[in-house]
N, C-alpha and C positions, 0 to 999 in steps of 0.2 A: 495166227489163227487159234481159235479156242480148241476145246476138246474134240472128241470124236463126233462124227455126223452119221446119219443113216437115212435111207430112203423109206418113206412111209406112203401107203396108199392114202388118197384123200379121205379125210375123216372129219366128222362134226366136232371131235374133241379139240381141234386146234383152230376153230373158227376165228377167234379174235386175232390170233397170230397170222392167219392167212389173209384176213382183211387188211392188216397192217402191211403185209408183203405186197398185196395188190395195190393199195393206195400209194405206197412209196413209188411203185413202178408207174402208175398213172401220172403222179405228180412230176415224175422225171421227164415226161414227154417222149420218152424213147419207145421204139417199137417193142411190144411185149413178146418175148421169146422164151419158151415155145408158145405157139399160138394159143394153146389151151388156157393160158393164164389171162387172156383177154376176155374170157367168158365172164359175163356179168355175175358177180357173186351176191347180188342183193337177195336172192332166194337161195341161200347157201346150201340148204339140204337138197334142193332140186339140182343145183350144180354138181354136188358130190354124187348124187344118184346118176346123173347124166354121164359123168366121168367113168363110173363103174359100168354103166351100160355099154359105153364105147369099148371098154376092155373085152366084154363078152360078145361084141359085134352086134348088139341090139340097136335098132332104130338108126342105123348109119345112113348118112346121105349117100346118094348114088356115087359110085366110084371111090368111096372111102374104105379103109381097111380097119380092122380092130386095132386099138392102141391102148397101151397101159400108161397111166399118168402117175407119177410119184412126186412127192415133195421132199426136198433135202432139208433135214431138220437137225438142229444142234441138240446137245444134251439138255440145255435149258429151254427146249421146245421152240426156239426161234426158227422160222422158215427162212432159209437163205437162198433156196433155189427150187427149180421145178424142171421136170423132164417128161417128155412124151416119147414113148417107145412104140413105133409102128411094128406090128407083127409080121408084115410082109410089104413088098414094094409094088407100087403101080408105076407106070411110065413116068408121071410127073415126080413121084417120090424118088425114083431112080435118077432123075436128072437134077432135082434141086431140093429134095426134102430129106432123103436118107431114112434110115431106121430110127435114129435118135436125134431129137431136138431138145436142147437144154438151155437154161438161162439162170444167171445168178443176179439177185436183186442188186440194184445200183450201189447201195452203201456197203455191200459185202464183197465187192470185187477186189481182185489183186491180193487175195488171202489164201489161194490154193483150192477154193471150193469147186471151181470148174473142173480141175483135174480129178477131184474126188467124185463129183457127181457123174462124170463120164465113166470113171472106173467102176463105180457101183452100178451104173446103167448097163454097162457091158456084161456084168454078171447076170443081171435080170434078163437081158437079151439072150444070153446063152441058155438060161432056164426055159426060155420060150422056144428053144430049138433053132435059133438063128446061129449059123455057123460062121458067117462073115457079115459083120455089121457095116453098113454104109453110114458115114458121118460127114456132113457137109458144112461149109461156112462160106461167107462172102470172102473174096480175095482180099478185100480191105481189112478184114478182121484178123489181124496178126496174132492177137491173144488166143483166139479160138484155134487158129492153125497150130500154135505151139501146144495147146492143150491136147489136140487130137494126136499130134506127133508123139507127145509124152505117153499117150495111151496105146502106142503101137500102130498109128495110122500109116498106111502106105498110099501114096498119092496115085490117083487115077486121072483120067482125062477130065479137065475142067469143063463146065457147061456154061455157055453164054446165053443169058436171058434176053428176051426181046428188047429190053431197055438198055442192053449193053453190059449189065452187071455180070461179073464173072463169079461163078460158084465153084469153089474148090471142093473136090470130091475125094474122100479117103476111105479105104477099106481096112477094117481091123478084124483079123482072124480071132475067133473065140475058142 
């Protein structure tokens, strides 16, 4: 893995890099995680404004909570991951969403970035006043389970979705 990484709030300054990140994920055919990266970036400034509005709780759909989005960026300004930190939990988030959803772009996996993005995200969650963060992943996602455990995750009861998918749930004290 290269040098240090940091979390930045969405900004117009890294538009080209974000579009490359988005296109790589689209072309991979994988589900885009966290869900916020599936937002259409064709009107980039509107997308960035929308992400900032979600953080302050403006114009949220019914049943949604404020959430902060950050991009994980390397020293050379390459976006290698994204995270969405929910400020509070609703019943569905308590079951299958958690406080923190993160993802690493396909070409940058297996380099330690997931562990770093979760560690940095836990610091941001603590700054938001969250004392115990819920982080979840599908039971089949062994890499995510290891990442969560490396960051202090304590297993809680799993949740079984209607389609039979098992969601592993972990709490991390902040």
